[in-house]
Backbone as ProteinMPNN parsed JSONL, in Angstrom:
{"seq_chain_A": "XXXXXXXXXXXXXXXXXXXXXXXXXXXXXXXXXXXXXXXXXXXXXXXXXXXXXXXXXXXXXXXXXXXXXXXXXXXXXXXXXXXXXXXXXXXXXXXXXXXXXXXXXXXXXXXX", "coords_chain_A": {"N_chain_A": [[39.1, 21.594, 10.508], [37.93, 19.347, 12.021], [35.346, 19.838, 12.178], [34.384, 19.97, 9.687], [34.819, 17.413, 8.778], [33.033, 15.969, 10.382], [30.567, 17.01, 9.667], [30.508, 16.048, 7.031], [30.43, 13.432, 7.542], [28.047, 13.252, 8.789], [26.226, 13.825, 6.913], [26.4, 12.127, 4.976], [25.701, 9.808, 6.643], [22.992, 10.25, 6.846], [22.276, 10.362, 4.308], [22.564, 7.623, 3.654], [20.718, 6.406, 5.653], [18.186, 7.733, 4.876], [18.11, 6.652, 1.963], [17.941, 3.915, 2.479], [15.266, 3.823, 3.728], [13.765, 4.848, 1.492], [14.173, 2.681, -0.165], [12.987, 0.567, 1.142], [10.323, 1.408, 1.479], [9.539, 1.296, -1.298], [9.87, -1.392, -1.877], [8.064, -2.535, -0.102], [5.535, -1.5, -1.123], [5.816, -2.694, -3.71], [6.045, -5.563, -3.342], [4.396, -6.326, -1.341], [1.82, -5.6, -1.92], [0.902, -7.386, -3.561], [-1.136, -10.391, -3.448], [-0.199, -12.858, -0.994], [-0.524, -15.501, -1.331], [-1.397, -16.428, -4.233], [-4.718, -17.038, -5.49], [-5.893, -17.365, -2.97], [-8.569, -16.589, -1.243], [-9.55, -13.552, 0.192], [-10.548, -12.789, 3.546], [-12.047, -10.687, 3.97], [-14.269, -9.072, 1.696], [-15.161, -6.381, -0.694], [-17.724, -6.391, -2.442], [-19.61, -4.83, -4.036], [-20.208, -1.509, -4.813], [-21.847, 1.452, -4.367], [-22.134, 4.745, -5.17], [-23.371, 7.69, -3.485], [-23.439, 10.317, -3.8], [-21.408, 13.26, -3.033], [-19.703, 12.434, -0.22], [-20.469, 10.051, 0.308], [-21.63, 6.601, 0.488], [-22.85, 3.2, -0.48], [-22.005, 0.065, 0.649], [-21.557, -3.228, -0.353], [-20.501, -5.81, 1.32], [-18.47, -8.722, 1.973], [-17.89, -10.839, 4.737], [-16.329, -13.18, 6.181], [-18.751, -15.731, 6.135], [-20.881, -14.036, 5.951], [-22.926, -11.51, 4.382], [-22.909, -8.059, 4.26], [-24.427, -4.965, 4.56], [-23.186, -1.758, 4.054], [-23.252, 1.378, 5.286], [-21.429, 4.284, 4.156], [-19.937, 7.215, 5.205], [-18.091, 10.277, 5.204], [-17.12, 10.325, 7.749], [-17.748, 8.091, 9.159], [-18.832, 4.474, 9.493], [-21.775, 2.656, 9.197], [-23.65, -0.239, 9.795], [-26.118, -1.2, 7.769], [-27.728, -3.376, 7.09], [-28.212, -7.001, 6.72], [-27.599, -9.43, 4.249], [-29.825, -12.037, 3.881], [-29.943, -15.801, 4.065], [-31.926, -16.552, 2.093], [-31.244, -14.923, 0.173], [-28.904, -15.842, -0.892], [-28.328, -16.725, -3.464], [-28.217, -14.385, -5.188], [-26.121, -13.197, -3.917], [-23.903, -14.844, -4.631], [-23.931, -14.668, -7.334], [-22.988, -12.191, -7.407], [-20.482, -12.441, -6.289], [-19.326, -14.204, -8.183], [-19.317, -12.367, -10.415], [-17.647, -10.677, -9.378], [-15.201, -12.04, -9.116], [-14.741, -12.695, -11.756], [-14.344, -10.138, -12.869], [-11.997, -9.576, -11.545], [-10.395, -11.321, -12.611], [-10.176, -10.546, -15.247], [-9.14, -8.124, -14.864], [-6.506, -8.902, -13.863], [-5.574, -10.335, -16.11], [-5.529, -8.24, -17.937], [-3.522, -6.919, -16.694], [-1.317, -8.553, -17.187], [-1.169, -8.411, -20.018], [-0.204, -5.987, -20.486]], "CA_chain_A": [[39.028, 20.427, 9.873], [37.231, 18.378, 12.561], [33.907, 20.253, 11.878], [34.256, 19.648, 8.16], [34.784, 15.847, 8.607], [31.87, 15.557, 11.241], [29.481, 17.518, 8.902], [30.418, 15.132, 5.791], [29.964, 11.942, 8.035], [26.691, 13.23, 9.125], [25.324, 13.886, 5.635], [26.832, 10.558, 4.298], [24.877, 8.821, 7.09], [21.747, 10.692, 6.572], [21.961, 9.966, 2.94], [22.438, 6.161, 3.608], [19.372, 6.052, 6.089], [17.053, 8.06, 3.729], [18.082, 5.632, 0.915], [17.366, 2.596, 2.965], [13.881, 4.082, 3.926], [13.156, 4.918, 0.386], [14.182, 1.196, -0.871], [11.984, -0.226, 1.971], [8.968, 2.011, 1.126], [9.418, 0.748, -2.671], [9.79, -2.856, -1.848], [6.959, -2.845, 0.479], [4.687, -1.28, -2.173], [5.84, -3.503, -4.71], [5.782, -6.711, -2.966], [3.307, -6.657, -0.11], [0.677, -5.268, -2.639], [0.296, -8.537, -4.114], [-1.358, -11.392, -2.201], [0.948, -13.616, -0.419], [-0.82, -16.845, -1.676], [-2.19, -16.324, -5.279], [-5.73, -17.888, -5.429], [-6.535, -17.376, -1.749], [-9.865, -15.757, -1.132], [-9.562, -12.826, 1.354], [-11.615, -12.901, 4.557], [-13.144, -9.475, 3.817], [-14.232, -8.454, 0.291], [-16.152, -5.443, -1.144], [-18.486, -7.066, -3.615], [-20.137, -3.914, -4.887], [-20.134, -0.086, -4.077], [-22.703, 2.477, -4.872], [-21.836, 6.298, -4.728], [-24.722, 8.401, -3.361], [-23.003, 11.781, -4.065], [-20.631, 13.773, -2.057], [-18.551, 11.466, 0.149], [-21.626, 8.929, 1.049], [-21.671, 5.393, -0.444], [-23.35, 2.081, 0.148], [-21.182, -1.128, 0.306], [-21.853, -4.558, -0.194], [-19.187, -6.287, 1.977], [-18.483, -10.061, 2.386], [-17.004, -11.022, 5.761], [-16.559, -14.817, 6.564], [-19.825, -16.244, 5.538], [-21.987, -13.276, 6.003], [-22.868, -10.448, 3.282], [-23.318, -7.022, 5.031], [-24.712, -3.794, 3.618], [-22.72, -1.041, 5.124], [-23.318, 2.795, 4.711], [-20.319, 4.923, 4.577], [-19.867, 8.57, 5.07], [-16.656, 10.733, 5.367], [-16.611, 10.232, 9.065], [-18.35, 6.797, 9.887], [-19.521, 3.32, 8.766], [-22.825, 2.077, 9.67], [-24.144, -1.386, 9.291], [-27.596, -0.952, 7.213], [-28.304, -4.686, 7.075], [-27.425, -8.212, 6.204], [-28.069, -10.214, 3.297], [-30.012, -13.397, 4.55], [-29.633, -17.063, 3.33], [-32.68, -16.609, 0.746], [-30.587, -14.077, -1.033], [-27.615, -16.233, -1.196], [-28.299, -16.775, -5.092], [-27.824, -13.13, -5.542], [-24.699, -13.207, -3.42], [-23.142, -15.934, -5.258], [-23.911, -14.337, -8.721], [-22.284, -10.908, -7.521], [-19.191, -12.993, -5.952], [-18.86, -14.628, -9.447], [-18.907, -11.315, -11.275], [-16.485, -9.938, -8.953], [-14.149, -12.976, -9.664], [-14.611, -12.451, -13.315], [-13.988, -8.904, -13.183], [-10.707, -9.525, -10.844], [-9.446, -12.237, -13.341], [-10.067, -9.794, -16.341], [-7.984, -7.097, -14.517], [-5.206, -9.58, -13.673], [-5.116, -10.535, -17.473], [-5.102, -6.953, -18.531], [-2.085, -6.236, -16.232], [-0.307, -9.42, -17.901], [-1.009, -7.899, -21.418], [0.438, -4.47, -20.449]], "C_chain_A": [[38.0, 19.315, 10.438], [35.686, 18.55, 12.345], [33.549, 19.775, 10.558], [33.902, 18.051, 8.185], [33.473, 15.522, 9.409], [30.61, 15.998, 10.268], [29.303, 16.412, 7.629], [30.063, 13.908, 6.329], [28.515, 11.932, 8.362], [25.859, 13.298, 7.938], [25.533, 12.607, 5.001], [25.819, 9.654, 5.168], [23.497, 9.11, 6.97], [21.295, 10.136, 5.322], [21.66, 8.505, 2.992], [20.926, 5.98, 4.465], [18.263, 6.543, 5.401], [16.926, 7.039, 2.609], [17.424, 4.398, 1.161], [15.768, 2.524, 3.122], [13.116, 4.036, 2.667], [12.935, 3.418, -0.448], [13.109, 0.33, -0.035], [10.6, -0.015, 1.599], [8.706, 1.198, -0.285], [9.145, -0.638, -2.726], [8.529, -3.358, -1.189], [5.759, -2.663, -0.437], [4.589, -2.343, -3.275], [5.54, -4.982, -4.606], [4.811, -7.158, -1.937], [1.944, -6.218, -0.984], [0.05, -6.359, -3.243], [-0.206, -9.486, -3.082], [-0.417, -12.423, -2.246], [0.827, -15.08, -1.111], [-1.838, -16.454, -2.896], [-3.377, -17.443, -5.304], [-6.412, -18.003, -4.298], [-7.575, -16.397, -1.831], [-9.599, -15.022, 0.186], [-10.861, -13.004, 2.284], [-12.696, -11.862, 4.312], [-12.901, -9.063, 2.527], [-15.236, -7.375, 0.006], [-16.65, -6.156, -2.224], [-19.016, -5.865, -4.557], [-20.226, -2.635, -4.009], [-21.128, 0.759, -4.971], [-22.542, 3.92, -4.319], [-23.175, 6.844, -4.707], [-24.631, 9.851, -3.712], [-22.293, 12.318, -2.837], [-19.695, 12.727, -1.709], [-19.614, 10.357, 1.029], [-21.677, 7.835, -0.116], [-22.322, 4.327, 0.317], [-22.537, 1.044, -0.362], [-21.76, -2.266, 0.574], [-20.68, -5.32, 0.098], [-19.418, -7.95, 2.408], [-17.408, -10.301, 3.402], [-17.394, -12.342, 6.363], [-17.566, -15.372, 5.54], [-21.175, -15.492, 5.436], [-21.776, -12.172, 4.937], [-23.611, -9.354, 4.136], [-23.596, -5.806, 4.157], [-24.284, -2.62, 4.642], [-22.987, 0.523, 4.314], [-22.085, 3.487, 5.129], [-20.428, 6.331, 4.123], [-18.223, 8.934, 5.178], [-16.095, 10.444, 6.785], [-17.043, 8.963, 9.728], [-18.777, 5.636, 8.996], [-20.603, 2.794, 9.665], [-23.42, 0.882, 8.915], [-25.755, -1.105, 9.101], [-28.301, -2.275, 7.356], [-27.602, -5.802, 6.863], [-28.304, -8.97, 5.355], [-28.395, -11.791, 3.693], [-29.624, -14.554, 3.677], [-30.68, -17.073, 1.953], [-32.262, -15.957, -0.282], [-29.3, -14.415, -1.414], [-27.271, -16.408, -2.777], [-27.617, -15.548, -5.626], [-26.323, -12.835, -5.222], [-23.687, -13.669, -4.219], [-22.942, -15.376, -6.586], [-22.889, -12.937, -8.537], [-20.803, -11.406, -7.161], [-18.601, -13.476, -7.458], [-18.315, -13.475, -10.468], [-17.818, -10.651, -10.863], [-15.241, -10.667, -9.309], [-13.751, -12.807, -10.927], [-13.704, -11.176, -13.742], [-12.352, -8.897, -12.658], [-9.696, -10.354, -11.981], [-9.307, -11.34, -14.652], [-9.054, -8.517, -16.152], [-6.55, -7.701, -14.433], [-4.737, -9.907, -15.377], [-4.987, -9.34, -18.295], [-3.683, -6.526, -18.083], [-1.112, -7.372, -16.839], [-0.08, -8.928, -19.323], [-0.185, -6.662, -21.631], [2.069, -4.876, -20.794]], "O_chain_A": [[37.364, 18.552, 9.711], [34.9, 17.603, 12.334], [32.472, 19.214, 10.353], [32.885, 17.564, 7.692], [32.811, 14.625, 8.885], [29.673, 15.204, 10.184], [28.202, 15.985, 7.284], [29.345, 13.204, 5.618], [27.814, 10.924, 8.276], [24.738, 12.793, 8.003], [24.551, 12.097, 4.462], [25.136, 8.82, 4.572], [22.745, 8.135, 6.992], [20.219, 9.557, 5.174], [20.632, 8.089, 2.458], [20.019, 5.403, 3.865], [17.304, 5.779, 5.297], [15.823, 6.587, 2.302], [16.6, 3.856, 0.425], [15.081, 1.556, 2.796], [12.062, 3.409, 2.571], [11.961, 3.073, -1.116], [12.446, -0.538, -0.603], [9.793, -0.926, 1.416], [7.702, 0.491, -0.366], [8.304, -1.096, -3.499], [7.965, -4.385, -1.567], [4.977, -3.608, -0.547], [3.523, -2.797, -3.69], [4.945, -5.607, -5.484], [4.513, -8.343, -1.784], [0.906, -6.662, -0.495], [-1.161, -6.373, -3.46], [0.233, -9.427, -1.933], [0.11, -12.846, -3.274], [1.818, -15.745, -1.411], [-3.005, -16.181, -2.614], [-3.079, -18.629, -5.16], [-7.471, -18.63, -4.321], [-7.404, -15.384, -2.511], [-9.432, -15.678, 1.214], [-11.976, -13.298, 1.855], [-13.909, -12.05, 4.406], [-11.792, -8.742, 2.1], [-16.307, -7.548, 0.589], [-15.799, -6.564, -3.015], [-18.847, -5.954, -5.773], [-20.3, -2.647, -2.78], [-21.124, 0.676, -6.199], [-22.797, 4.203, -3.149], [-24.016, 6.63, -5.58], [-25.642, 10.528, -3.899], [-22.555, 11.872, -1.72], [-18.986, 12.158, -2.54], [-19.455, 9.992, 2.194], [-21.746, 8.076, -1.321], [-22.412, 4.388, 1.543], [-22.293, 0.968, -1.566], [-22.43, -2.426, 1.595], [-19.854, -5.508, -0.795], [-20.388, -8.335, 3.06], [-16.226, -10.071, 3.148], [-18.468, -12.596, 6.909], [-17.315, -15.473, 4.339], [-22.241, -15.957, 5.034], [-20.631, -11.882, 4.588], [-24.702, -9.586, 4.656], [-23.003, -5.679, 3.085], [-24.798, -2.467, 5.75], [-22.931, 0.737, 3.103], [-21.663, 3.362, 6.279], [-20.858, 6.682, 3.024], [-17.317, 8.102, 5.224], [-14.891, 10.336, 7.017], [-16.678, 8.788, 10.891], [-19.059, 5.852, 7.817], [-20.332, 2.508, 10.831], [-23.662, 0.899, 7.708], [-26.515, -0.847, 10.035], [-29.468, -2.261, 7.746], [-26.376, -5.711, 6.801], [-29.496, -9.169, 5.593], [-27.514, -12.643, 3.809], [-29.024, -14.337, 2.624], [-30.283, -17.544, 0.888], [-32.638, -16.156, -1.437], [-28.576, -13.673, -2.079], [-26.141, -16.253, -3.24], [-26.636, -15.599, -6.368], [-25.5, -12.366, -6.008], [-22.691, -12.998, -4.489], [-21.827, -15.54, -7.08], [-22.096, -12.649, -9.434], [-19.887, -10.803, -7.72], [-17.481, -13.109, -7.816], [-17.283, -13.53, -11.137], [-17.054, -10.086, -11.646], [-14.281, -10.044, -9.762], [-12.563, -12.766, -11.245], [-12.774, -11.104, -14.545], [-11.523, -8.266, -13.312], [-8.51, -10.081, -12.17], [-8.196, -11.42, -15.175], [-8.354, -8.025, -17.037], [-5.563, -7.102, -14.861], [-3.585, -9.687, -15.75], [-4.344, -9.416, -19.342], [-2.856, -5.956, -18.795], [0.045, -6.973, -16.973], [1.044, -8.997, -19.821], [0.39, -6.354, -22.675], [2.923, -3.992, -20.862]]}, "name": "protein", "num_of_chains": 1, "seq": "XXXXXXXXXXXXXXXXXXXXXXXXXXXXXXXXXXXXXXXXXXXXXXXXXXXXXXXXXXXXXXXXXXXXXXXXXXXXXXXXXXXXXXXXXXXXXXXXXXXXXXXXXXXXXXXX"}
């Protein structure tokens, strides 16, 4: 009888622990996936991506007040260059189009 009781308690404890882990994973995905402050601009933003084939791409990334051109492969990231001040108008136009796309996605999510 003691063996049966200890096996039942072990299975019950394991079920409780696994249920708590599943609930924590679900809530983290649900609540932490959204920005904590709506309207806040993240410090790092991917402005544009161009896939070159295979697992290679070029990224236009905004970090703080700089816009970097990054080459990405399956195993590494390489800084290819920086967009300078004279190209700021292009950067601003890209950021505005990204914000417009983000707002459109948010509106589409509300409509669903």
